[in-house]
Z-matrix of the N, CA and C atoms (Angstrom, degrees):
N
C 1 1.471
C 2 1.535 1 108.53
N 3 1.296 2 116.90 1 126.53
C 4 1.465 3 119.77 2 -177.54
C 5 1.490 4 114.19 3 -114.37
N 6 1.333 5 118.03 4 -4.27
C 7 1.483 6 119.78 5 -178.31
C 8 1.503 7 109.40 6 -105.47
N 9 1.329 8 116.25 7 159.75
C 10 1.435 9 123.63 8 -179.02
C 11 1.508 10 111.35 9 -75.95
N 12 1.318 11 116.71 10 159.82
C 13 1.462 12 120.97 11 179.83
C 14 1.547 13 108.69 12 -92.90
N 15 1.341 14 117.17 13 131.50
C 16 1.463 15 119.24 14 175.24
C 17 1.518 16 109.72 15 -82.70
N 18 1.308 17 117.12 16 89.02
C 19 1.471 18 120.28 17 -173.23
C 20 1.515 19 110.15 18 -161.09
N 21 1.311 20 113.42 19 173.65
C 22 1.490 21 119.89 20 171.77
C 23 1.514 22 108.14 21 -111.36
N 24 1.310 23 115.43 22 139.25
C 25 1.466 24 122.47 23 -179.66
C 26 1.510 25 109.01 24 -125.21
N 27 1.323 26 117.11 25 131.69
C 28 1.499 27 119.32 26 178.78
C 29 1.506 28 111.08 27 -141.56
N 30 1.291 29 116.98 28 167.88
C 31 1.473 30 124.28 29 175.49
C 32 1.530 31 112.17 30 49.24
N 33 1.305 32 116.10 31 54.96
C 34 1.436 33 120.62 32 -179.71
C 35 1.512 34 110.87 33 -91.88
N 36 1.314 35 116.70 34 130.39
C 37 1.473 36 121.14 35 177.67
C 38 1.513 37 110.52 36 -123.24
N 39 1.332 38 116.27 37 144.45
C 40 1.458 39 122.44 38 171.44
C 41 1.478 40 107.85 39 -125.49
N 42 1.339 41 115.53 40 124.73
C 43 1.465 42 121.56 41 -175.12
C 44 1.558 43 110.42 42 49.91
N 45 1.319 44 114.77 43 48.10
C 46 1.462 45 124.61 44 176.96
C 47 1.528 46 111.98 45 65.37
N 48 1.311 47 119.52 46 7.08
C 49 1.456 48 120.57 47 178.07
C 50 1.518 49 110.03 48 -102.89
N 51 1.354 50 116.47 49 128.31
C 52 1.452 51 120.95 50 179.11
C 53 1.536 52 111.61 51 -65.57
N 54 1.343 53 115.92 52 130.68
C 55 1.482 54 120.20 53 178.16
C 56 1.504 55 108.23 54 -79.15
N 57 1.308 56 114.20 55 131.81
C 58 1.503 57 119.92 56 179.46
C 59 1.515 58 109.56 57 -84.27
N 60 1.347 59 116.07 58 105.73
C 61 1.452 60 120.45 59 -178.94
C 62 1.547 61 112.31 60 -87.08
N 63 1.325 62 116.50 61 -9.69
C 64 1.470 63 119.28 62 -174.97
C 65 1.549 64 112.46 63 -79.01
N 66 1.336 65 116.87 64 -23.65
C 67 1.470 66 118.05 65 -178.88
C 68 1.527 67 108.62 66 -132.90
N 69 1.332 68 117.51 67 71.04
C 70 1.476 69 119.15 68 179.05
C 71 1.532 70 112.39 69 -70.93
N 72 1.333 71 115.60 70 155.14
C 73 1.453 72 120.74 71 175.75
C 74 1.533 73 109.18 72 -67.47
N 75 1.349 74 115.19 73 -42.72
C 76 1.488 75 119.02 74 174.80
C 77 1.524 76 108.34 75 -148.21
N 78 1.329 77 115.41 76 159.45
C 79 1.489 78 119.38 77 -177.00
C 80 1.522 79 107.03 78 -146.27
N 81 1.308 80 117.17 79 139.91
C 82 1.457 81 121.53 80 178.20
C 83 1.522 82 110.36 81 -145.54
N 84 1.335 83 117.02 82 124.04
C 85 1.463 84 124.19 83 175.50
C 86 1.548 85 112.72 84 52.60
N 87 1.322 86 114.57 85 40.04
C 88 1.478 87 120.28 86 176.83
C 89 1.519 88 107.58 87 -117.23
N 90 1.325 89 116.92 88 126.54
C 91 1.443 90 121.18 89 -178.65
C 92 1.528 91 108.72 90 -115.48
N 93 1.306 92 114.66 91 170.78
C 94 1.470 93 117.93 92 175.50
C 95 1.524 94 109.75 93 -71.42
N 96 1.311 95 115.86 94 160.68
C 97 1.450 96 120.10 95 175.84
C 98 1.520 97 108.75 96 -95.03
N 99 1.318 98 115.66 97 150.79
C 100 1.473 99 121.45 98 -177.40
C 101 1.501 100 108.96 99 -111.04
N 102 1.332 101 115.11 100 147.21
C 103 1.462 102 120.34 101 176.95
C 104 1.521 103 111.07 102 -61.15
N 105 1.339 104 116.51 103 -42.91
C 106 1.451 105 119.72 104 178.28
C 107 1.516 106 107.50 105 -126.14
N 108 1.326 107 115.50 106 134.75
C 109 1.482 108 120.60 107 179.70
C 110 1.523 109 109.62 108 -128.47
N 111 1.331 110 114.56 109 155.58
C 112 1.441 111 121.18 110 176.60
C 113 1.542 112 107.76 111 -124.41
N 114 1.339 113 115.53 112 158.41
C 115 1.475 114 118.04 113 173.92
C 116 1.535 115 109.33 114 -62.48
N 117 1.291 116 116.68 115 145.61
C 118 1.455 117 120.67 116 177.82
C 119 1.493 118 109.30 117 138.69
N 120 1.340 119 115.76 118 -174.35
C 121 1.449 120 123.59 119 -176.21
C 122 1.536 121 107.61 120 -121.50
N 123 1.337 122 116.16 121 127.66
C 124 1.453 123 120.59 122 -179.10
C 125 1.516 124 110.78 123 -96.19
N 126 1.344 125 115.43 124 127.22
C 127 1.462 126 123.80 125 175.47
C 128 1.511 127 105.86 126 -107.52
N 129 1.364 128 116.77 127 125.48
C 130 1.463 129 118.48 128 -174.22
C 131 1.533 130 113.80 129 -89.29
N 132 1.346 131 116.28 130 3.47
C 133 1.469 132 118.70 131 176.72
C 134 1.514 133 113.70 132 92.24
N 135 1.342 134 117.32 133 6.05
C 136 1.469 135 118.36 134 -176.55
C 137 1.542 136 112.70 135 -115.30
N 138 1.359 137 118.26 136 -10.52
C 139 1.439 138 117.24 137 -168.65
C 140 1.515 139 114.43 138 -146.18
N 141 1.332 140 114.61 139 -135.87
C 142 1.475 141 121.51 140 -174.67
C 143 1.516 142 109.72 141 -170.71
N 144 1.340 143 114.86 142 169.36
C 145 1.469 144 122.55 143 167.92
C 146 1.516 145 107.34 144 -118.98
N 147 1.320 146 116.82 145 138.65
C 148 1.469 147 121.68 146 179.41
C 149 1.517 148 109.20 147 -115.94
N 150 1.327 149 116.47 148 121.62
C 151 1.455 150 123.97 149 -176.21
C 152 1.520 151 109.99 150 -118.13
N 153 1.340 152 116.04 151 152.55
C 154 1.454 153 123.06 152 177.17
C 155 1.525 154 111.80 153 60.28
N 156 1.336 155 115.48 154 73.53
C 157 1.459 156 122.36 155 -175.93
C 158 1.530 157 112.20 156 -54.79
N 159 1.338 158 116.66 157 -38.25
C 160 1.478 159 119.66 158 -176.28
C 161 1.514 160 113.98 159 -77.68
N 162 1.347 161 116.60 160 -4.62
C 163 1.473 162 121.40 161 174.96
C 164 1.517 163 111.38 162 102.70
N 165 1.340 164 116.14 163 136.82
C 166 1.493 165 122.04 164 178.86
C 167 1.501 166 109.84 165 -101.39
N 168 1.318 167 115.33 166 131.99
C 169 1.435 168 121.15 167 -177.09
C 170 1.537 169 110.27 168 -103.37
N 171 1.339 170 116.74 169 105.47
C 172 1.486 171 121.31 170 -178.14
C 173 1.501 172 109.69 171 -71.39
N 174 1.306 173 116.86 172 -49.55
C 175 1.471 174 124.39 173 -177.19
C 176 1.522 175 111.53 174 55.16
N 177 1.368 176 118.99 175 -134.82
C 178 1.478 177 119.24 176 -169.19
C 179 1.508 178 113.20 177 -80.30
N 180 1.331 179 118.25 178 -36.29
C 181 1.484 180 118.68 179 -171.45
C 182 1.503 181 110.35 180 -134.34
N 183 1.331 182 115.31 181 138.42
C 184 1.470 183 120.34 182 170.11
C 185 1.543 184 107.79 183 -158.77
N 186 1.342 185 115.13 184 142.64
C 187 1.434 186 121.08 185 173.46
C 188 1.513 187 107.61 186 -121.14
N 189 1.356 188 116.66 187 121.98
C 190 1.464 189 121.36 188 -176.48
C 191 1.502 190 107.90 189 -113.24
N 192 1.324 191 116.93 190 128.10
C 193 1.460 192 121.24 191 175.24
C 194 1.541 193 109.35 192 -126.61
N 195 1.318 194 115.07 193 144.78
C 196 1.459 195 120.68 194 175.70
C 197 1.524 196 108.79 195 -162.24
N 198 1.311 197 116.39 196 165.74
C 199 1.468 198 122.11 197 171.78
C 200 1.524 199 106.99 198 -120.20
N 201 1.337 200 115.44 199 141.47
C 202 1.477 201 119.58 200 -179.77
C 203 1.519 202 110.71 201 -134.38
N 204 1.299 203 114.93 202 155.88
C 205 1.454 204 121.17 203 176.63
C 206 1.527 205 107.17 204 -144.95
N 207 1.350 206 115.18 205 124.35
C 208 1.470 207 118.82 206 -176.89
C 209 1.525 208 110.38 207 -154.87
N 210 1.332 209 115.13 208 161.49
C 211 1.468 210 120.20 209 171.62
C 212 1.530 211 109.58 210 -116.25
N 213 1.348 212 115.81 211 2.48
C 214 1.495 213 119.36 212 -179.60
C 215 1.529 214 109.32 213 -94.99
N 216 1.341 215 114.87 214 144.06
C 217 1.467 216 120.78 215 -178.19
C 218 1.508 217 113.01 216 -83.24
N 219 1.327 218 118.12 217 -8.57
C 220 1.480 219 122.47 218 -177.70
C 221 1.516 220 109.58 219 -134.39
N 222 1.298 221 117.31 220 145.62
C 223 1.458 222 120.65 221 172.88
C 224 1.526 223 112.29 222 165.72
N 225 1.347 224 113.66 223 140.92
C 226 1.465 225 120.36 224 175.29
C 227 1.533 226 108.82 225 -73.45
N 228 1.335 227 116.73 226 129.92
C 229 1.452 228 120.70 227 173.00
C 230 1.540 229 108.63 228 -88.88
N 231 1.335 230 116.87 229 -57.57
C 232 1.487 231 118.62 230 176.32
C 233 1.521 232 109.39 231 -162.31
N 234 1.317 233 113.99 232 159.18
C 235 1.431 234 120.42 233 174.59
C 236 1.514 235 110.99 234 -149.22
N 237 1.315 236 116.33 235 141.86
C 238 1.481 237 122.94 236 173.07
C 239 1.525 238 106.18 237 -131.07
N 240 1.325 239 116.00 238 119.96
C 241 1.475 240 119.50 239 -173.71
C 242 1.498 241 111.21 240 -123.74
N 243 1.354 242 115.61 241 -170.18
C 244 1.453 243 122.02 242 177.67
C 245 1.520 244 107.37 243 -147.63
N 246 1.328 245 115.34 244 176.30
C 247 1.468 246 119.32 245 177.97
C 248 1.556 247 108.63 246 -72.35
N 249 1.314 248 116.63 247 -22.72
C 250 1.474 249 120.15 248 177.10
C 251 1.539 250 108.57 249 -90.53
N 252 1.342 251 116.84 250 -146.86
C 253 1.490 252 118.67 251 178.87
C 254 1.515 253 112.65 252 -95.79
N 255 1.337 254 116.65 253 -12.96
C 256 1.485 255 120.37 254 -176.86
C 257 1.547 256 108.83 255 -60.97
N 258 1.354 257 113.77 256 134.31
C 259 1.476 258 118.33 257 -178.86
C 260 1.495 259 109.39 258 -175.42
N 261 1.336 260 114.51 259 164.51
C 262 1.471 261 122.24 260 165.67
C 263 1.510 262 108.44 261 -133.41
N 264 1.357 263 116.98 262 153.19
C 265 1.459 264 119.98 263 -177.45
C 266 1.500 265 110.93 264 -153.05
N 267 1.284 266 117.83 265 144.42
C 268 1.469 267 125.62 266 172.69
C 269 1.503 268 109.07 267 -126.77
N 270 1.353 269 116.57 268 130.45
C 271 1.465 270 118.79 269 -178.86
C 272 1.532 271 110.12 270 -152.98
N 273 1.329 272 114.05 271 160.42
C 274 1.466 273 121.25 272 174.45
C 275 1.540 274 106.15 273 -109.00
N 276 1.337 275 116.15 274 122.60
C 277 1.473 276 122.31 275 -178.10
C 278 1.539 277 106.51 276 -131.44
N 279 1.319 278 118.05 277 120.38
C 280 1.450 279 121.96 278 -178.35
C 281 1.511 280 113.07 279 52.21
N 282 1.351 281 116.88 280 36.67
C 283 1.466 282 121.00 281 176.91
C 284 1.522 283 113.22 282 80.02
N 285 1.348 284 118.95 283 0.35
C 286 1.460 285 121.92 284 174.02
C 287 1.510 286 109.70 285 -99.72
N 288 1.343 287 116.00 286 153.26
C 289 1.445 288 119.59 287 173.93
C 290 1.520 289 109.36 288 -102.36
N 291 1.342 290 116.85 289 130.46
C 292 1.472 291 122.41 290 -177.94
C 293 1.513 292 107.88 291 -118.34
N 294 1.326 293 116.09 292 133.16
C 295 1.448 294 123.28 293 173.64
C 296 1.532 295 107.66 294 -117.94
N 297 1.340 296 115.97 295 110.73
C 298 1.451 297 122.03 296 -176.95
C 299 1.542 298 109.41 297 -104.99
N 300 1.340 299 115.84 298 141.88
C 301 1.453 300 121.54 299 174.51
C 302 1.501 301 107.88 300 -137.96
N 303 1.357 302 117.56 301 136.10
C 304 1.428 303 122.09 302 169.55
C 305 1.537 304 108.49 303 -129.20
N 306 1.315 305 116.40 304 111.56
C 307 1.462 306 121.85 305 178.28
C 308 1.531 307 112.68 306 -87.62
N 309 1.349 308 115.41 307 8.07
C 310 1.434 309 119.77 308 178.02
C 311 1.519 310 113.81 309 119.46
N 312 1.350 311 115.29 310 -26.16
C 313 1.482 312 120.45 311 -175.90
C 314 1.521 313 112.91 312 -94.47
N 315 1.331 314 116.58 313 -19.01
C 316 1.482 315 120.59 314 -177.97
C 317 1.514 316 110.60 315 158.84
N 318 1.303 317 116.60 316 153.63
C 319 1.474 318 120.85 317 -179.66
C 320 1.516 319 110.49 318 -80.57
N 321 1.353 320 115.12 319 134.47
C 322 1.455 321 120.58 320 170.72
C 323 1.519 322 108.99 321 -122.52
N 324 1.283 323 118.00 322 152.35
C 325 1.465 324 122.56 323 -172.64
C 326 1.514 325 112.65 324 -134.73
N 327 1.322 326 115.93 325 129.98
C 328 1.469 327 121.55 326 168.23
C 329 1.521 328 105.60 327 -101.16
N 330 1.362 329 115.91 328 127.62
C 331 1.463 330 121.88 329 -176.23
C 332 1.515 331 110.66 330 -117.62
N 333 1.336 332 116.03 331 126.29
C 334 1.480 333 118.89 332 171.88
C 335 1.536 334 107.52 333 -102.53
N 336 1.340 335 114.94 334 117.82
C 337 1.455 336 119.98 335 -178.97
C 338 1.547 337 108.42 336 -112.43
N 339 1.310 338 116.02 337 110.14
C 340 1.482 339 119.30 338 -178.40
C 341 1.540 340 109.80 339 -70.96
N 342 1.299 341 115.49 340 164.96
C 343 1.476 342 120.60 341 179.84
C 344 1.512 343 111.67 342 -59.59
N 345 1.313 344 115.55 343 -47.66
C 346 1.483 345 118.98 344 178.97
C 347 1.514 346 110.34 345 -110.47
N 348 1.312 347 118.53 346 145.56
C 349 1.459 348 122.28 347 -178.16
C 350 1.507 349 113.28 348 -54.84
N 351 1.326 350 117.10 349 -34.86
C 352 1.476 351 122.12 350 -176.96
C 353 1.512 352 112.81 351 -92.26
N 354 1.363 353 118.73 352 1.14
C 355 1.468 354 120.97 353 -172.75
C 356 1.519 355 114.30 354 -54.62
N 357 1.354 356 114.79 355 -41.58
C 358 1.489 357 119.04 356 -177.85
C 359 1.512 358 111.53 357 -92.76
N 360 1.302 359 116.89 358 -9.58
C 361 1.476 360 121.54 359 -176.31
C 362 1.530 361 109.88 360 -113.43
N 363 1.335 362 113.96 361 44.31
C 364 1.465 363 121.36 362 -175.25
C 365 1.527 364 112.93 363 -101.81
N 366 1.321 365 117.72 364 11.25
C 367 1.476 366 120.80 365 -180.00
C 368 1.520 367 113.73 366 77.73
N 369 1.343 368 117.37 367 6.96
C 370 1.461 369 121.23 368 178.21
C 371 1.526 370 110.69 369 -105.61
N 372 1.332 371 117.01 370 160.09
C 373 1.466 372 119.79 371 -179.16
C 374 1.516 373 111.07 372 -74.10
N 375 1.317 374 114.69 373 137.02
C 376 1.493 375 122.40 374 177.30
C 377 1.524 376 109.02 375 -129.57
N 378 1.314 377 116.15 376 141.56
C 379 1.469 378 121.89 377 -178.96
C 380 1.514 379 110.69 378 -97.17
N 381 1.299 380 116.23 379 133.23
C 382 1.467 381 122.03 380 -179.48
C 383 1.547 382 109.40 381 -124.70
N 384 1.342 383 114.50 382 136.41
C 385 1.467 384 119.27 383 171.43
C 386 1.500 385 107.85 384 -134.05
N 387 1.334 386 116.83 385 124.06
C 388 1.470 387 121.89 386 179.15
C 389 1.513 388 107.20 387 -118.82
N 390 1.332 389 116.67 388 126.50
C 391 1.458 390 122.09 389 -174.71
C 392 1.516 391 111.29 390 -123.14
N 393 1.299 392 115.66 391 128.35
C 394 1.484 393 121.00 392 171.24
C 395 1.504 394 108.00 393 -119.86
N 396 1.314 395 115.72 394 119.61
C 397 1.458 396 121.12 395 177.07
C 398 1.517 397 106.97 396 -127.18
N 399 1.365 398 114.47 397 101.78
C 400 1.467 399 122.14 398 -174.11
C 401 1.560 400 109.61 399 54.16
N 402 1.351 401 119.68 400 -114.55
C 403 1.465 402 119.32 401 -178.93
C 404 1.503 403 112.91 402 -93.05
N 405 1.334 404 118.53 403 -2.92
C 406 1.503 405 121.74 404 -178.00
C 407 1.532 406 108.84 405 -92.96
N 408 1.349 407 114.86 406 137.08
C 409 1.466 408 117.78 407 172.42
C 410 1.537 409 110.06 408 -132.46
N 411 1.322 410 115.53 409 147.61
C 412 1.443 411 120.32 410 177.36
C 413 1.534 412 110.06 411 -146.83
N 414 1.310 413 114.22 412 161.84
C 415 1.481 414 121.76 413 -175.83
C 416 1.513 415 106.43 414 -139.43
N 417 1.345 416 115.01 415 128.98
C 418 1.490 417 120.65 416 176.62
C 419 1.518 418 107.07 417 -120.34
N 420 1.326 419 117.93 418 120.41
C 421 1.424 420 124.03 419 176.51
C 422 1.518 421 108.20 420 -116.93
N 423 1.348 422 117.12 421 120.47
C 424 1.460 423 122.25 422 -179.08
C 425 1.537 424 111.58 423 46.85
N 426 1.326 425 115.89 424 41.08
C 427 1.461 426 121.11 425 177.08
C 428 1.519 427 115.24 426 86.69
N 429 1.339 428 119.64 427 -5.91
C 430 1.435 429 123.09 428 -179.68
C 431 1.533 430 110.76 429 -94.88
N 432 1.330 431 115.71 430 121.28
C 433 1.449 432 121.72 431 -174.33
C 434 1.514 433 112.71 432 -94.64
N 435 1.335 434 115.83 433 134.74
C 436 1.472 435 120.35 434 168.40
C 437 1.532 436 106.66 435 -133.27
N 438 1.344 437 114.72 436 141.05
C 439 1.472 438 117.72 437 172.33
C 440 1.497 439 107.99 438 -137.90
N 441 1.306 440 116.08 439 171.81
C 442 1.472 441 119.93 440 -174.70
C 443 1.522 442 109.90 441 -137.77
N 444 1.315 443 115.80 442 150.23
C 445 1.468 444 119.77 443 176.48
C 446 1.539 445 109.40 444 -75.22
N 447 1.298 446 114.92 445 141.36
C 448 1.452 447 119.84 446 177.69
C 449 1.539 448 109.08 447 -119.33
N 450 1.350 449 116.59 448 112.34
C 451 1.457 450 119.56 449 -177.84
C 452 1.521 451 112.41 450 -70.63
N 453 1.375 452 116.71 451 -17.05
C 454 1.439 453 120.87 452 -175.03
C 455 1.516 454 110.65 453 -94.59
N 456 1.322 455 117.74 454 66.49
C 457 1.468 456 120.89 455 -171.39
C 458 1.537 457 112.73 456 -72.18
N 459 1.329 458 117.72 457 -21.34
C 460 1.463 459 119.53 458 -179.07
C 461 1.529 460 111.05 459 -78.43
N 462 1.340 461 116.60 460 -19.56
C 463 1.473 462 121.09 461 -175.76
C 464 1.513 463 107.59 462 -96.70
N 465 1.323 464 118.20 463 114.24
C 466 1.483 465 120.61 464 -169.32
C 467 1.517 466 115.52 465 -122.23
N 468 1.353 467 117.41 466 -14.70
C 469 1.463 468 119.19 467 -172.36
C 470 1.533 469 111.93 468 -118.46
N 471 1.325 470 116.26 469 127.86
C 472 1.468 471 121.87 470 174.16
C 473 1.543 472 107.08 471 -92.91
N 474 1.306 473 115.72 472 100.83
C 475 1.460 474 121.17 473 -173.26
C 476 1.501 475 110.38 474 -84.97
N 477 1.319 476 115.50 475 70.51
C 478 1.492 477 119.99 476 179.25
C 479 1.502 478 110.61 477 -84.50
N 480 1.322 479 114.36 478 154.83
C 481 1.495 480 118.60 479 178.20
C 482 1.527 481 110.33 480 -148.99
N 483 1.306 482 117.68 481 16.72
C 484 1.472 483 120.79 482 179.60
C 485 1.536 484 108.91 483 -104.11
N 486 1.348 485 116.41 484 167.49
C 487 1.457 486 120.28 485 176.38
C 488 1.536 487 112.35 486 -61.96
N 489 1.316 488 115.69 487 163.15
C 490 1.459 489 121.38 488 170.93
C 491 1.529 490 108.01 489 -86.23
N 492 1.286 491 118.12 490 114.79
C 493 1.461 492 122.58 491 175.14
C 494 1.518 493 109.20 492 -96.58
N 495 1.331 494 115.21 493 125.91
C 496 1.477 495 119.81 494 -176.12
C 497 1.540 496 108.20 495 -118.29
N 498 1.329 497 115.16 496 133.24
C 499 1.456 498 120.41 497 175.60
C 500 1.536 499 115.09 498 80.12
N 501 1.330 500 116.89 499 1.88
C 502 1.433 501 122.52 500 -177.27
C 503 1.525 502 110.21 501 149.73
N 504 1.319 503 116.61 502 -172.25
C 505 1.483 504 119.21 503 179.54
C 506 1.519 505 107.18 504 -161.01
N 507 1.337 506 115.90 505 159.50
C 508 1.480 507 119.17 506 -178.17
C 509 1.531 508 110.76 507 -68.23
N 510 1.319 509 116.00 508 155.14
C 511 1.464 510 120.66 509 -176.36
C 512 1.531 511 113.25 510 -63.22
N 513 1.346 512 116.10 511 -27.09
C 514 1.463 513 118.84 512 -176.65
C 515 1.527 514 113.82 513 -93.76
N 516 1.359 515 115.66 514 8.72
C 517 1.444 516 119.55 515 179.54
C 518 1.524 517 109.89 516 -105.55
N 519 1.322 518 115.64 517 134.73
C 520 1.454 519 120.72 518 -178.65
C 521 1.532 520 109.42 519 -90.47
N 522 1.319 521 116.83 520 133.94
C 523 1.471 522 121.96 521 176.27
C 524 1.507 523 107.29 522 -123.87
N 525 1.337 524 116.44 523 110.00
C 526 1.456 525 120.73 524 -174.75
C 527 1.530 526 114.11 525 -78.84
N 528 1.331 527 117.03 526 -12.00
C 529 1.459 528 118.36 527 -178.62
C 530 1.543 529 112.24 528 -124.09
N 531 1.350 530 115.03 529 34.55
C 532 1.448 531 120.13 530 172.22
C 533 1.537 532 107.54 531 -134.12
N 534 1.319 533 115.60 532 137.97
C 535 1.461 534 121.60 533 178.60
C 536 1.529 535 111.61 534 -97.94
N 537 1.367 536 114.05 535 -22.97
C 538 1.478 537 119.61 536 -173.85
C 539 1.529 538 109.90 537 -101.16
N 540 1.335 539 114.14 538 149.98
C 541 1.480 540 119.60 539 171.97
C 542 1.539 541 108.94 540 -109.81
N 543 1.340 542 118.29 541 2.29
C 544 1.446 543 121.04 542 -176.40
C 545 1.524 544 111.05 543 -73.19
N 546 1.329 545 115.88 544 124.42
C 547 1.487 546 118.61 545 174.91
C 548 1.523 547 110.05 546 -69.91
N 549 1.276 548 114.85 547 145.74
C 550 1.485 549 121.69 548 -179.78
C 551 1.491 550 111.03 549 -71.41
N 552 1.335 551 116.27 550 135.80
C 553 1.472 552 120.50 551 172.63
C 554 1.502 553 107.69 552 -118.66
N 555 1.313 554 117.57 553 119.44
C 556 1.462 555 123.09 554 -177.34
C 557 1.508 556 110.16 555 149.33
N 558 1.317 557 114.23 556 -154.75
C 559 1.476 558 120.25 557 -177.39
C 560 1.509 559 111.97 558 -123.70
N 561 1.328 560 115.05 559 143.95
C 562 1.464 561 121.94 560 173.17
C 563 1.513 562 108.69 561 -126.48
N 564 1.340 563 115.11 562 151.22
C 565 1.461 564 118.91 563 174.28
C 566 1.531 565 108.92 564 -153.91
N 567 1.316 566 114.78 565 160.84
C 568 1.481 567 123.17 566 173.95
C 569 1.521 568 111.55 567 56.81
N 570 1.314 569 118.04 568 50.80
C 571 1.482 570 122.00 569 176.44
C 572 1.535 571 107.58 570 -81.13
N 573 1.347 572 115.02 571 116.22
C 574 1.486 573 120.96 572 -176.42
C 575 1.507 574 108.12 573 -129.84
N 576 1.340 575 115.97 574 133.22
C 577 1.463 576 122.51 575 169.96
C 578 1.524 577 107.99 576 -111.43
N 579 1.314 578 117.33 577 127.33
C 580 1.465 579 122.25 578 -179.51
C 581 1.539 580 110.23 579 -119.49
N 582 1.284 581 117.19 580 127.35
C 583 1.460 582 122.86 581 172.77
C 584 1.512 583 107.85 582 -126.27
N 585 1.338 584 117.05 583 110.22
C 586 1.449 585 119.31 584 -176.47
C 587 1.508 586 112.10 585 58.93
N 588 1.340 587 115.50 586 -121.52
C 589 1.464 588 119.73 587 179.69
C 590 1.552 589 111.46 588 -90.50
N 591 1.317 590 117.87 589 -5.02
C 592 1.463 591 121.02 590 -174.95
C 593 1.541 592 110.34 591 -93.05
N 594 1.306 593 116.54 592 118.57
C 595 1.486 594 121.62 593 177.73
C 596 1.501 595 109.80 594 -115.17
N 597 1.333 596 116.59 595 133.80
C 598 1.459 597 122.05 596 179.48
C 599 1.514 598 109.84 597 -126.95
N 600 1.330 599 115.27 598 116.86
C 601 1.478 600 122.12 599 175.49
C 602 1.528 601 105.88 600 -97.03
N 603 1.353 602 115.71 601 122.09
C 604 1.438 603 120.76 602 -174.89
C 605 1.530 604 111.09 603 -90.74
N 606 1.378 605 113.28 604 127.85
C 607 1.462 606 121.47 605 177.87
C 608 1.545 607 106.34 606 -98.25
N 609 1.315 608 117.34 607 114.50
C 610 1.467 609 120.21 608 -176.40
C 611 1.513 610 114.08 609 -63.41
N 612 1.333 611 116.91 610 -22.73
C 613 1.456 612 118.92 611 178.84
C 614 1.504 613 110.91 612 -70.73
N 615 1.327 614 118.41 613 -13.64
C 616 1.461 615 122.37 614 177.43
C 617 1.541 616 111.95 615 -97.77
N 618 1.328 617 118.54 616 8.05
C 619 1.458 618 121.99 617 178.18
C 620 1.505 619 109.22 618 -62.03
N 621 1.332 620 117.74 619 145.84
C 622 1.451 621 119.26 620 178.79
C 623 1.535 622 113.57 621 -83.64
N 624 1.338 623 113.82 622 -13.33
C 625 1.489 624 118.14 623 173.41
C 626 1.534 625 107.86 624 -147.17
N 627 1.328 626 116.14 625 126.05
C 628 1.487 627 122.12 626 179.35
C 629 1.529 628 107.41 627 -129.53
N 630 1.325 629 116.33 628 121.68
C 631 1.471 630 119.68 629 176.67
C 632 1.521 631 107.57 630 -131.40
N 633 1.337 632 115.39 631 119.21
C 634 1.459 633 118.87 632 -179.19
C 635 1.496 634 113.93 633 67.32
N 636 1.341 635 115.44 634 27.20
C 637 1.482 636 121.53 635 -176.30
C 638 1.518 637 108.05 636 -128.46
N 639 1.324 638 116.67 637 134.19
C 640 1.463 639 122.00 638 -176.66
C 641 1.524 640 107.00 639 -123.37
N 642 1.348 641 116.41 640 102.51
C 643 1.462 642 121.02 641 -161.06
C 644 1.522 643 117.96 642 -71.84
N 645 1.343 644 119.01 643 -18.22
C 646 1.444 645 117.63 644 -168.54
C 647 1.509 646 116.25 645 -110.23
N 648 1.331 647 118.97 646 -5.13
C 649 1.460 648 117.55 647 -180.00
C 650 1.528 649 111.24 648 -156.23
N 651 1.333 650 114.02 649 148.28
C 652 1.467 651 122.69 650 173.21
C 653 1.506 652 108.41 651 -113.89
N 654 1.323 653 116.89 652 140.70
C 655 1.454 654 117.56 653 171.58
C 656 1.513 655 110.73 654 -60.19
N 657 1.327 656 116.43 655 139.04
C 658 1.474 657 119.47 656 -176.83
C 659 1.471 658 114.32 657 -57.90
N 660 1.315 659 119.29 658 -32.19
C 661 1.463 660 121.29 659 176.32
C 662 1.516 661 107.40 660 -153.38
N 663 1.302 662 116.50 661 147.08
C 664 1.485 663 122.40 662 175.52
C 665 1.516 664 109.28 663 -75.86
N 666 1.300 665 116.14 664 137.96
C 667 1.466 666 120.90 665 176.06
C 668 1.500 667 109.33 666 -113.81
């Protein structure tokens, strides 16, 4: 077995001597345990998860669904970019959800603006669906649909070839469809990308790079 166990461990003794967990010699990717946990992935606001090392190709159509829970008004949800301008991005800015797409001709944005600034950042789960179909884009948050006109109707394919960065991205990586650099703090679950008949549910424990991300549990409530 080469991977870590997603669990909490306490009261460990070796040769009847209690192991001191409060002052370890070194520590890596170990978080505190929570009294109550929920399924999902916890992002501590400092990093990101990187998926699909060989690069994800959005092209003409993609449907992205996920659920998020946060108390922060800002944070990157995900971005897929390219060496050119082609990209897609999802982010929370001032409590609004923005879905950006650039098929090569220019960035267009669908914005979901809740009634209250804190409505989506209330620490409760919210469902998001972002759809790109050729030049059309739409965003559904908790069943509420918004879409936007795209003047670039001849440009239909986002030719991305970079990894999917979730919850943030490294400082040396360019993201053409994100305006924020703030890493997401909160929980995500059920991240699914659908292209036609092909559906892919992403398991964060299989990410090729995880920083400040704990893939198997969310604290039951933020304190």
